[in-house]
N, C-alpha and C positions, 0 to 999 in steps of 0.2 A: 302644332302649327295653327296659325289663324289664316283663314282664307281671304283672298281678294274678294271684293264684291263689285260686280259690274253694274250695279244699279245706277241709273242716270241721276245725277245729283243736283242739288240746288244749294247755293249759299244764302238764300233768303228764307223767310219764314213760310213762304207759300211754295209748295212743291207740286208740280203738275205732271202727271204721267203721260208722256208723249212717246216714250220708247219702251214701256213696260211690256212684259209678255202677255199673251192672250190665250184663253182656253175655252172650251165649250162649257156650258153651264152644267151643273150637276153636283153631286156630293153634298157639301155643306151649304151650297147656295140655295137649295130648294126645299129644305125641310127644317122642322123645328128640332133643335139640337140641345142636348145637355152635355156641356163640354167641360173637361177638367181645366180648372184655372191653374196657371203655372205656380209651382211651389219651389222656392229657393231651398227649402230645407230638405227636399227629397227629389233631386234631379233624376229624371228617368222613370219615376214612379207616378202612379195616379195620385192626384191631389184630392184632398177631401172636399174642398170648396168647389162648387159647380156654378157655371155661368149659364143661365137660361137665355138662349138666343131666339128672337121671334121668327116666325115663319112669314115669308113675304111671297105669297102666291101670285102668279100672273093675274093682272087685272083684266076685266072685260075690255074689249077694244084695244088689245095690247099693241096693235100696229097703227093705232090712230096717231096722227102727227101731233106734236106738242108745240107750244108757243115758240116763235122764232128765237126769243131771248134765251130759251132753254136748250136750243139745238146745237150749240157750239159753233163749229165752222164747217158746214157742209160744202161750201165753195172750195175750201182747201182740200177736202177729201175728193171732190170731183176732179180738181186739177191734178192731184196726185195720181188718181186712177188713169187719167189721160196720159200723164207723163210716163207712168209705168208701161202702158201699152206702147208708147213711142219708143222708149229705150229697148224694150223687149223685141219689138218688131225690127228696129234698126240693127240690133246686135245679131239677130238671127240672119238678116239679109247680108250683113257684112261677112258673117261666118260662111254663108253659102257661097259668096263670091271668092273668098280667100282660102277657105278650108284650112285654117290654121288658128292657133291661139294668138291673141293680140293684146296681152297685158290688160289694159284698162277696159277693152271692149267687153270681154266675157266676165272678168273678175268683178269690176265695179257694177256691171249690170246684174250679175248674180247676187251681189250683196243687196242691191236695191230691191230685187225681186224677193229675196229672203225676208227683208224687213216688211215688204208688202204683204207677204203671206202671214207673217207674225201679227200684223195689225189688221188682218181680215179684209184686205183688198182683193179684187178679182185678179188673179194671176193665172195666165194660161199655163196649164200643166205641160202641154207639148213644148211650148216655147221655153219654159223653165228647164225641162229636161234637155232640150237642145243646147241651151247656154251651158248647162253643166257638162254636157258631152264635149263642148269646146274647151272647158277647163281640164278635162281629164283624158279624152280618148282620140282627139284628132292631132294633126301635126303640131308639135310644140306643147301638147297637153301633158299633164303630170304623169300619166301612165305610159307615155311613149318613151323610147330610148332618149336618155339625156334629161328627162324631166321637163318642167315648165321652162319655156323659152319662146321668143318671138319667132314664128316661122320654123321652128325646129332646131334652133341653134343660137339665136341671137339674144342678147340682153338677159342672161339667166338671173342676175341679181334682182333686177327690176321685176322680171316676170314672176319670180318666186315671192317677192314682197307683196305684189298685188294678189297673187293666187293664195298665199297663206292667209291674208286677211279675209278673203272670200270663204275659204274653208273654215276659218274660225267663226265667222258670222253664222254659217250654216250649223256648225256643231253646237253653238251657243243657243240657237233658237229652234232647231228642227229636230234632228235625231243624230245617231252615232254612225250613220252610213259612211261618212267621209272622215272618220277619226284617224284611220291609218294615213290618209293623205295629209291631214293636219299635222300629225306628229312627224311625218317624213319631211315636210316642207319646213316645219319649225327647226328641225335638226339642220337642214341645209342652210337656213338663214344664219345660224351661229357662225358659219364659215365667212360670212360677209361682215361680221362685227369687227370694227376697228379697235385698236388698243384703248382709245379714249371712250369707248362705249357706243359710238355712233355706228350706224349701219350704212354701208356704201351701196350705191346703185350704179347702173351703167347706161342710163338714159337721161337726157337733159332737155326734153321737149316740153318747155313750159307752155301752158299751165297743166298739161296732163301729168307731167312728172315734175316734182319740186324738190330735188336734191335729197340730202341725207335726213332732213327733218321728216320728210314723207316716208322714206324707207325705214327709219328708226321707229316711227309711229306704227307702221304696218307690221314690222317685226314684233313690236310690243303687243299688238293685238293678237298675233299668232302665238307668241310665247305665253301670254296670259291665259289663253284658252287651253293651250296644251297643258299648262300646270293645273288649271281648274279641273280638267277631265282626268288627269293622271296622278295628281298630288306628287309628282316627281320633282325632287329638289333641284335637279339639274337645270331647270328653267329659271330658277330664282336668281342665280348669278348673272346671266345675261340680262335679265330684267332690271336688276339693280344697277348694273353698269350702264345700261341704256338710259335709265332714269337720271343718273348722276349727270350724264352729258346733256340730257334734255333740260334738266333744271338750269344748268348754266346757260344754255341757249335761250331759254325762256326769260331769264333775267336780262340778258342782252337785248332781246326783242322789245321788252317793255320800256327800255331806256332809249331805244332807237326810233326817232320820229318817223323815218321813212320805211320802217319794217313792213314787209309784205303781209297782206291780210291772210294769204294762204299759209305762210309760215306761222303766224299767230294761231291759226286754226289747228294746224298739225301739232303745235306745242300743247294746246289744250287737250286734244284727243289722245296724244301720246302719254301725257302725265296721268290722265284718268285711267288709261289702260295699265299704267305702272302701279296703280293703287292710290294715287294722290287724292286727297279730299278737296272738294270745291271751296271749302273755307280756308284752305292753306293760302298763305300770302302770295305765292307764285301764281296760282290759278285765279285768285281775286284780281290781281294786277292784269293778267291776260284778258279776263272777261271785261274789265273796265276799258282796256284799249280797243277791244272789238266793238263795244258799244259806242265809243267815241268816233269810230270810223264810219258809222252809218250815216248815209246822206239824208237830206230832208225828206226825200220821197220814199225812204225806207230801204233802199238798196245798199249794197256794198260793191266796192271795186277792188282791183288787185293792189293798187297803191292809193295813198291818201288823196291824191289829186286826179286819179284815173277815172275812166268811164265805168258807170254802173254796168254790171253784167250778172247773169243768172248763175254762173259758176261760183263766183265769190259770195253771192247772196245766199244760195242754197247751202254752200259749205259752212258759212258762218251761222246760219240758222241751226244747222246740225250741231255745230260746236256749242252754241248757247243752250240748245235743248239738252245736250249731253251734260252740261253743267247744271241742268235742272230748271232752266227758265220756263215759265209757264206759257200756256197757250194765249192767255190774255196779258202777258208781259208786253209792254209797249213796243219795245224793239222787235220782238218776235212777231207780234201782230202786224206791224208795218212792213216788215220784211216778207212775211207770208203774203200779204195783200199785193206787194209789188210783183212777186212771182206769179200769182194768180192772174193779175191784169196784164202781164207781159207775155203770157204763154201764147204760142201760135196755135192755129186751128188744128194742126196735125199733132199737137201734144208736146212739141219741142219748143225751143226758145231761139235758136239761130241755126244756120246751116253752113257756117264756115268750117275751117279745118278742125276746130276743136268743138264743133257744135254738139257732137255726141257726148263728149266729156262734160260739156256745160249742162246738157240735159240730165246727165246722170247725177250731178251734184244738186241741180235744182230739184230733181225728184227726191233725193235724200232729204232736202230741206222740207219737203212737203209730206213725204210718206211717213215721217215721224209722227204725224197727227193720227193717233190711234182711233179706234171706233168710239171710245169715250176718253175724255180728259179727266184726270183725277187730281184733286188738290188736297194737300194735307197741311194743316197749321198746328203749331205747338211744339214741334221738334224739327231740327235741321238734320239733313243727311250728313253723317260722318261726325256729328258732335259728341262730346262727352256729356252725358245726361244722367240725372239721378232724381230721386224723390218722386212725388206725384206730379204728373203732367196732364194737362187738359188738352186733348186732341180733338180737332174738328176736321172732318173730311167731307168732300162733296164731289159729285160726278156730273159731267155734262156730256150728253150724247152728241156726237158729231154727224149723225145720220137722221136725226129727227125722231128717234124713238124715245119713249119714257124710260127713266132709270127705275128699275124695280127695287134694288137694294144696294147697300154699301156695307162691306164687312171690313173688320180690322183684325189682323193676325199678328201675334208676337211670337217669334221663333216657331212659326207654323202652327201655333195654338190659337184658335179663335178666341178673341176676348171681347168682341162687340159686333153687333149687327143692327142696322136700322133700315126700315122699309122706306123707300123713296130715295132721293138723290143726296141726302145730307146725313151725317152722323156726328154726334158729339159723344166723346168717351173719355172718362178719367182712367188713367193707367198708372199703376204704381211701379216705378222703375227701381226704387231704392232696395227692393227685395231681390233683385236680380243679382246673380254672381258677377264678379268683375269679369269683363270680357266683351266680345263683340256680339251684337244681337241684331236680328232682322225684324223689320216692321213692314207689313204688307197691307196695302189698301186694295181691295178687290171689289169692283162694281159689276153688277149684272143688269142688263137692260131687259125690256119686255120681250125682246126677240130671243133671249137666252144667251146673247153674246156677253163675253166678259172682257174686262181690261184690268190689268194688275200693275201696281206701282210698288216697288221694293226700295226701301232705304236701309242703311245700317247705322247703328249708333253704338257707342262704347259706354260701359258703366264701370265705376270704380277706377282705381289707379291702374289702368291698362293701356300701356303706351307702345309696347314693342310687338309687332305683328310679322307674320310670314317669315319665321326664322328658317334658315337652311344652311347646310354645310356641303361643300364640294371640293374635290381635289383639282388643283390647277397648277401645272408647272412646278411640282415639288412642294406645293403648299396646300394647306386646308384653308379655304376661304369661307368665312362666316358672313352671311348676308341677312338682313332684316330691314324692316321699315319702322321709323319712329313716327307715330301719329299723335304724340303729345300735343296739347294746345300750345300755340305759339308763345304764350306768356309763361309756360312752365320752364323752369331751369333745372338742370340736373346733369347727370353723367351716365353714359352707357358703358358698362363694364363687361368684359369677356374674360372668363376664367376657364382654364383647361385643367382637368384633373384626370388622374388614372382611375380605372374602375374601382380601385380600393379607396379612393378618396383623397389621394395626395395631390396637392396643387403643384403644377409644373410651370404654369405660365399665366400672366395676367396682362390685360390691356385696358386702359381707360381713355375715353375721349368725350368732349363736351357733347351733350345731347342737342340735336337740332332736327326740326321736322324734315322728313325725307329719307332717302336711302342711307343705309349704314353698311359698310363693307370693312371687315377686319380679316387680315390673313395671318396665319401662323406657319412658320417654316419648319416646325418640328423641333426647334431648339428651346430647351427649357430656360427659365430665368438663371439657373445655375447648373453646372455639370455638363455631362456629355449629351449629345443629341438624343432625343427620345426615340425609342424604337418604333417601327411601324406597328400598328395594331389599334385596339379599342381605346377610346378616351371619352370623356364626358365634358361638354362645354356648358357652362352656366352663363346665360345672357341676362344681365340685370339692368334695371333702370333705377338709378340712385337719385333721390330728390336733393334739393339744395343743401340739406343738412348731412348728406352722405348716407341716408338710410335707404336700404333697398325696398322699394315699394312693389316691384314686380321681378320675379325670377322665372326663367325658362330653362329647363333641363334639355339639352340637345346631345344625345349620344351620337358618336361618329367614329369612323375608322380613318386613321391617318395613313393612307396608302393609296396606291394608284387605283384608277377606276377599274382596270383589268383585274387587279388582285381582289378588289371588293366583289366584283361580279363572280369571280371564280370560287371564292372561299365562303361566301355568305348567300343567304336566301333573301327574297323579298316577299312580303305579304301585302296585298292590296285588295281593294274592293270598292263597291258603290253602295251608298246608303240612300234609301228613298223614304221620304216621310209620307205617311198615309194621306193621300189626296192632295199632295203638294209638290211632288217631284223630288229632286235632290235635297237631302237634309244637310244644310250648311251648318258649320260650327258645332257639330256633335263631338262629344268627348269619346275618343276611341282608345282602348287599352289592349295591349297584347299580353296575355296572361299565360305563364308556363304551367306545367303539370303540377307544380307544388303550390299553385295559387299566387305566385309572385308576379307583379306587374313589371315586365321587362322593358316595355316602351310605351309611351303615351303620345298621342297626336290629336289633331282636330281635323274634321272633314273640310274640304274646300267648298266654295260657293255652289259647286255642282254636285256635292255629296260624295266626292272621291276621297279616299284615304290611302296611306301607304306607310309601311314599316320597312326600312332598309337595313341591311347588314344584320340579318337574323341568323342565329345559330340553328343547326339542324335540330329538329324536335317536333313534338306535338304541342300545339298551343290552342288557346281559345281567343277569339276576338270579341271583346265586350264593348258595347256601345251604350252610352247614357246621354239622354237629351231631355231637357225640361218638358214635362207634359206627356212624355212617351214612356212606354214600358222599356225597362232595360232589356237589351237583346244580346244574345251570345251565339257564336258559331264556331265549330271546331275547324282547325286548319293544320295541315302538316307542312313543315318547312324543310327544304333541302338545298344545299349549296348549288349555285349556278342555275337556280330556277325561281319562278315566281308563282306563288299560290294565291288564289282568289277566294274571297268570302264576301259575297254580296248579301245585303240584308234589307228587308222592308220593315220600317219602324211603325209601330201602331200605338194609338192612344190607349 
């Protein structure tokens, strides 16, 4: 399988890191390194060629201010800091008066505070923990009888949509402390998915709640992260069904002159959570509509002719930045300036009935400004690339510090470093194996703070990603995503074979960007119904001439979920790359005692992997990743149980 990548994306040639993760300085950032260059010929092994990276020691006077033109946007950082203090203070006060969970009060505040911590703002730890307590332990909290609900029983669908998104944000950027809560709410949200793929809610208080578009987007955020952390295919079906509905809504919105700005924003955010690329036609059209909606003074309103407000402005800035718009992008810069100049002395923007919700979205629009903004030219996020590319990266500090160094990593392997705020690097992509790859720009300032920007790119004829199979109402449903360029024409083919290799069923459909869902009812092309048991699906992308340019082997069991859980084992684990966290897109094999590979998969963006429907026995989990040593771990599998094998990958 191929993982989702939650990198904030850009459809332009300039990509600026406004939502990338941050970490403390250390490791590769502060020493001279001799690093293995990636080698396509020997994945997982040390390469012979070595890249010498310069040492960029802190300069004297490291805390001296730099010229204003090099400082980025300190005003936005200050406004975001004041806004964070406002929403945190107001949420804690509301919780103290009401002593219950209130959907957007704790959930959206918790999301904003989590992003604030990620981007190195000052976030009060006591207030952060108190808002978290409101999500989990007071009346209506997740850990209370009945789970998330308003006041302990009301609006469970809306309460869980908001709460799931908050748990997902925390799990994505902080740690695993709320993983059980995330998975539990993700499971509950499936109950609210309609047959058409949308997710229903039970609250209609605009603008705080905005119908099924909002609920579907929040569910996608929750399911996305549940899959990323577990590699469990059961999340892929709901994700693909939700995306199919959302794609149709997005096309309608781009053709509707009076479509609401909030609807447009949720369509953008939801499609990105589903794995859509910002260069895809639907997202390009949505981004264009949002830019057309901006008023001359830089703000947005709920409707084309409505009054400007901080809610719509902050939310739209968040959506555009999620698409990868840069700090110096004209629309983003004007919108940011409008929020800064319209902020009240207390850190909010208004004090009417939805004033807190307005402040929360305004803060989201500002808190996305990281401690440094990173720009990358030469490759676009999500594009199919090859050959030698000339990359240029630069960093701008938003707090007035000097930038010490800028690094470039390909699949977590350092390939370039420059002292100062700019880097120019030639990278050979033609040697990479066909697949999905990550490219990171990491900047370190003289205070030792870091900002990171990750994008993904595809090499070779690699068009089908995140395949999965699940049992649903007597059928096996295959789901995947087609990321082929829009101009590519071809066919997606699904073939089902017995373990001995006899084909029993085949399905073809025209290839098109977006979600692909194909179901098999167990009936072969000819003869009696196929018995329950093991099968192998081959998912293929055929080019215009009918030639298969990509094949994915997907073993599955055609039987009920209960039968699969009772009769087979699961093997799962977490892969961590040395100095870089979760190892995404690593090749993982399950090898039996005779040395045969019985299953293959790839790790998710968070470094998780999983093998399902494994027979009883002794196995080895073998991991290969370019630039890293091959790693192996023994594991025993038994029916109705899950075995774990976590591994740390080293260069």
